[in-house]
GUMAR-694287 format. One line per 4 residues: number of its first residue (from 0); for each residue x, y, z of C-alpha. Coordinates in Angstrom, 3 decimals. Each point is the difference from the previous one (the first is absolute). Example, Ala and Ser with C-alpha at 12.3 -4.5 7.8 and 13.67 -1.06 7.14 Angstrom:
# residues 2
0	12.300 -4.500 7.800  1.370 3.440 -0.660 $
This chain:
# residues 328
0	-2.595 -20.012 -19.299  2.672 2.360 -1.500  0.823 3.317 1.520  -2.001 2.840 -2.828 $
4	-2.832 -2.930 0.772  -0.123 0.570 3.648  0.414 3.802 0.097  -3.112 0.340 -2.761 $
8	-1.735 -2.289 2.289  0.772 1.958 3.751  -0.682 3.443 -2.112  -1.324 -0.027 -3.425 $
12	-2.229 2.967 -0.544  0.624 2.080 3.226  2.991 2.053 -1.767  -2.654 0.837 -2.925 $
16	-2.054 2.964 1.864  0.456 1.495 3.252  -3.728 -0.764 0.392  0.096 -3.656 -0.859 $
20	-0.417 -2.229 2.339  -0.850 -4.246 -0.113  -0.037 -2.211 2.266  3.088 -3.164 0.269 $
24	0.787 -2.741 2.381  2.147 -0.242 2.380  1.347 -3.109 -1.700  0.815 2.119 -3.128 $
28	2.520 1.516 1.857  2.213 -2.430 1.705  1.061 -3.348 -0.853  -2.869 -3.512 0.727 $
32	2.025 -0.936 2.579  -0.545 3.252 1.981  -3.445 0.475 -1.346  -0.628 -2.966 1.945 $
36	0.698 1.969 3.485  -2.997 2.602 -0.886  -1.266 1.372 -2.249  -3.033 3.593 -0.780 $
40	-1.495 1.620 -2.517  1.710 3.742 -0.804  -0.468 2.422 -2.246  2.881 1.724 -1.776 $
44	0.478 4.036 -0.866  2.265 2.865 -0.382  -0.993 3.284 1.207  1.334 3.511 -1.474 $
48	1.298 1.697 2.815  1.741 3.745 -0.378  2.942 -0.919 -2.766  -0.191 -3.565 0.859 $
52	-1.848 -3.338 -0.295  -0.322 -2.952 2.577  -0.940 -3.584 -0.550  -1.947 -1.680 2.846 $
56	-1.615 -2.688 0.946  -3.324 -0.097 1.885  -1.974 -2.688 1.789  -2.789 -0.628 2.335 $
60	-2.247 2.783 1.257  -1.063 2.122 3.246  2.807 2.535 1.622  3.031 0.433 -2.117 $
64	3.283 -0.856 0.778  3.307 1.114 -1.978  2.914 -2.443 -0.397  3.239 1.642 -1.304 $
68	2.912 -2.597 -0.982  3.541 0.912 0.636  3.020 -0.980 -2.178  0.696 -2.509 -2.512 $
72	-3.707 -1.086 0.447  -2.732 1.616 -2.114  -3.828 -0.421 1.696  -0.105 -3.500 -1.130 $
76	1.703 -0.623 3.612  -3.162 0.235 1.689  -1.490 -2.708 -1.818  -0.594 -1.976 2.545 $
80	-0.860 2.595 2.256  -2.220 1.789 -1.162  -2.573 -2.179 -0.665  -0.446 -0.874 3.753 $
84	-0.209 3.590 0.910  -3.161 -0.156 -2.829  -2.231 -1.494 1.909  -1.027 2.795 1.769 $
88	1.978 3.287 -2.209  0.810 1.253 -3.091  3.519 -0.542 -0.084  2.050 2.247 -2.832 $
92	3.440 -1.398 -0.538  1.989 2.484 -2.500  3.172 0.241 -2.081  2.166 2.632 1.454 $
96	1.462 1.929 -2.641  1.955 -1.530 -2.508  0.239 -3.058 1.335  -2.641 -3.043 -1.667 $
100	-2.503 1.727 -2.303  -0.369 3.848 1.881  1.448 2.855 -2.214  3.488 1.290 0.666 $
104	-0.080 4.155 0.052  3.271 1.896 -1.175  2.193 0.723 2.633  1.716 3.173 1.560 $
108	3.700 1.080 1.296  -1.411 -0.466 3.854  -1.976 -3.378 -1.005  -3.377 1.724 1.705 $
112	-2.416 -1.721 -2.626  1.614 -3.681 1.409  -0.026 1.542 3.820  -2.743 -1.759 2.405 $
116	-1.617 3.321 -0.026  -1.020 0.061 -3.276  -0.472 -3.895 -0.031  -2.361 0.164 2.820 $
120	-1.865 3.286 -1.421  -1.278 -2.012 -3.293  -1.117 -2.809 1.367  -1.763 2.369 2.613 $
124	-2.012 0.839 -2.921  -0.227 -3.355 -1.737  -2.034 -0.846 3.086  -2.371 3.107 -0.638 $
128	-0.567 -0.962 -3.406  -0.834 -3.547 1.459  -2.579 1.261 2.034  2.502 -0.444 3.300 $
132	0.555 3.248 1.665  0.944 -1.768 2.936  1.333 -3.267 0.134  2.178 -2.348 2.488 $
136	3.818 -0.338 -1.264  2.724 -2.544 -0.142  3.180 0.162 -1.790  2.939 -1.968 -0.347 $
140	3.634 0.527 -0.226  -0.154 3.185 -2.238  -3.097 -0.135 -0.180  -0.465 0.285 3.685 $
144	2.443 3.344 -0.065  -2.844 1.149 -2.996  -2.233 -1.267 2.702  1.198 2.523 2.954 $
148	0.095 2.848 -1.688  -2.637 -0.210 -1.027  -1.604 0.145 3.232  2.114 2.575 1.056 $
152	-1.098 2.254 -2.978  -3.809 -0.995 -0.388  -1.229 -1.210 3.299  -3.550 0.708 -0.661 $
156	0.153 -2.564 -2.920  1.704 -3.048 2.540  -2.237 -1.658 2.702  2.312 -2.357 0.595 $
160	3.922 -0.804 -0.713  2.033 -3.238 -0.270  3.366 0.388 -1.075  2.444 -3.244 -0.599 $
164	3.318 -0.546 0.590  1.581 3.279 -0.141  0.471 3.377 1.864  -0.020 3.568 -0.778 $
168	2.717 1.116 -2.894  2.375 2.243 2.209  -0.493 -2.344 2.747  1.337 -2.666 -2.011 $
172	2.816 2.262 -1.636  0.724 1.519 3.440  1.006 -3.760 1.185  1.885 -0.609 -2.848 $
176	3.339 -2.432 0.671  2.112 -2.790 -1.575  -2.672 -2.592 0.919  -3.005 2.559 -1.778 $
180	2.137 0.300 -3.495  0.903 -3.838 -0.071  -3.730 -0.952 1.214  -2.033 2.412 -2.161 $
184	1.723 0.350 -3.310  -2.493 1.591 -1.875  0.168 2.999 1.793  3.616 0.714 -0.397 $
188	0.301 -1.517 -3.681  -3.604 1.808 -1.481  0.913 3.010 1.858  2.909 0.752 -2.443 $
192	0.163 2.339 -2.933  -1.004 -1.027 -3.009  0.425 -2.405 -1.987  1.540 -2.432 2.211 $
196	-2.121 -1.429 1.852  -2.321 -0.398 -2.721  2.305 -1.504 -2.436  0.386 -2.717 3.123 $
200	-3.786 -0.804 -0.045  -0.029 -0.124 -4.109  3.026 -2.203 -0.072  -1.134 -2.367 2.731 $
204	-3.983 0.432 0.472  -0.540 -3.731 1.625  2.704 0.852 2.162  -2.037 2.059 2.299 $
208	-2.546 -2.700 0.884  2.839 -2.060 0.876  1.199 1.685 3.424  -2.059 0.378 3.497 $
212	-1.624 3.335 -1.236  -1.737 -2.057 -3.333  -0.202 -3.524 0.717  -2.844 -2.385 -0.109 $
216	-1.665 -2.376 0.015  -2.091 0.277 -3.177  -0.507 -1.448 -2.992  1.290 0.624 -3.730 $
220	-2.884 2.445 -1.396  0.118 1.974 3.354  4.266 0.798 -0.359  -0.494 0.502 -3.444 $
224	-3.241 2.729 0.827  2.752 1.544 2.483  3.139 0.135 -2.216  -1.588 1.606 -2.966 $
228	0.480 3.230 1.754  3.624 -0.632 0.347  0.284 -0.163 -3.576  -1.654 2.997 -0.921 $
232	2.484 3.122 -0.031  -2.383 2.737 0.690  -1.258 -1.760 2.911  2.846 -1.258 1.575 $
236	1.540 3.774 -0.292  -3.278 1.052 1.881  0.560 -2.534 2.575  3.762 1.640 1.029 $
240	-1.720 3.527 -0.126  -2.536 -1.305 2.789  3.545 -0.837 1.955  1.884 2.908 -0.808 $
244	-3.163 1.743 1.112  0.292 -2.001 2.733  3.600 1.355 1.418  -0.758 3.630 -0.657 $
248	-3.181 1.519 -0.091  -2.148 -3.002 1.728  2.674 0.875 3.055  -1.233 3.505 -0.262 $
252	-3.209 -0.235 0.524  -0.459 -2.803 2.522  3.308 2.077 1.885  -2.576 3.356 -0.361 $
256	-2.889 -2.145 0.898  1.910 -1.089 3.277  1.664 3.296 0.586  -4.055 1.153 0.349 $
260	-0.844 -2.632 2.399  -2.130 -1.545 -2.858  -1.542 -3.321 0.517  -2.509 -2.549 -1.283 $
264	-3.317 0.436 1.530  -2.271 -2.940 -0.884  0.841 -3.384 1.354  2.664 -2.170 -1.135 $
268	1.530 -3.256 -0.426  3.749 -0.920 -0.245  1.217 -3.259 -0.698  3.056 -1.441 -0.938 $
272	1.748 -3.398 -1.207  1.433 -2.151 2.799  3.563 0.047 0.086  0.337 2.501 -2.751 $
276	1.832 3.164 0.653  -2.149 2.129 1.404  -0.623 -3.042 2.762  3.779 0.412 0.733 $
280	1.386 3.645 -1.488  -1.679 2.014 2.569  -0.533 -1.571 3.857  1.389 2.857 1.556 $
284	-2.438 2.505 -1.460  -2.636 -2.708 1.222  -0.454 -1.921 -4.014  -2.178 1.246 -2.440 $
288	-2.891 0.808 2.507  2.552 2.737 2.107  0.797 1.618 -2.796  -3.601 0.332 -1.880 $
292	-1.224 1.828 3.258  2.485 2.675 -0.652  -2.746 -0.001 -3.497  -3.288 -0.981 1.233 $
296	-2.092 0.713 2.860  -2.463 -3.334 0.060  2.370 -2.583 -1.211  0.840 -3.636 1.022 $
300	1.051 -3.400 -2.334  2.144 -3.264 0.525  2.456 -2.354 -1.985  -1.630 -2.328 -2.718 $
304	1.705 -2.877 -1.379  0.778 -0.934 -3.868  3.213 2.984 -0.620  -0.345 3.133 -1.148 $
308	-2.957 -0.951 -2.439  -2.097 -1.038 2.812  -3.133 1.342 -1.826  0.152 -2.243 -2.880 $
312	2.040 -3.191 2.027  -2.208 0.120 3.195  -3.572 1.953 -1.456  -2.008 -2.069 2.650 $
316	1.630 1.229 2.935  0.183 3.646 -1.993  -3.452 -0.021 -0.438  -0.934 -0.981 3.644 $
320	1.743 2.627 1.744  -1.161 2.977 -2.861  -3.414 -0.947 0.835  0.222 -0.094 3.685 $
324	2.049 3.415 -0.818  -2.844 1.479 -2.153  -2.901 -1.496 1.991  1.910 1.436 3.761 $
């Protein structure tokens, strides 16, 4: 199967109109070897929101869960976890703006259209249009940052929050040192002024997936689906704008909340990679949970096997802990 046939099998028809929804199968979304690990029916659709369109994959029925991916993935990263959660939930997996098949709004000098506040606001609108004014929320990496911002800005919308392998943006920058800079290269590189980071990503798009912040055990079809985002100059610019926002306006939003003692009100779960940076960098703060307890009233969690992308690499254990958390 060549790349064009694969992409057509995955999303054909979904981009024709915002109201168009089709039934697909998880086998169409990843290689046959991965498909044997599990599959489930899902639908795809585009939702029109204020100034943008958001591409969604939806699994199952029941109480809603919104899943938000991070860099350098798309909603495809949930292809194993989402069907497991969908046994008794309506699971909505979105592509963040500029990623995958979602729209690419124009940015501004202050990068506000790619702030976590703007991205969170449009996802609240997406869920409302799907008939879910309140929902559980799970975010990984950049999606985790959108998720905690959504919980702070729209507390009535979020019933449970799970943030995977990240700490708040302000807390990360405030603790930046040489070790952080060597490890979290996207923070340093992609936040630089246009068009240096764009040139690097477009010049070697597959390189993103050959380091700890990109690599995985998926097949070529999934790799091609992920890499497609980094061959599109407009999408690459949007992704860099989000990192620029994380170095500027997002920090301002975080600092304002912390100074106002504004905290996440709903129950919160934090999971992080065993042996990874969060497991080792912040011991004097009580680890990542010690940091998150400054931001949330009710938070617990633990480390996970599977590396930074444990939701994709270890969906079985992730599923067990998320279901326990949602049922508590």
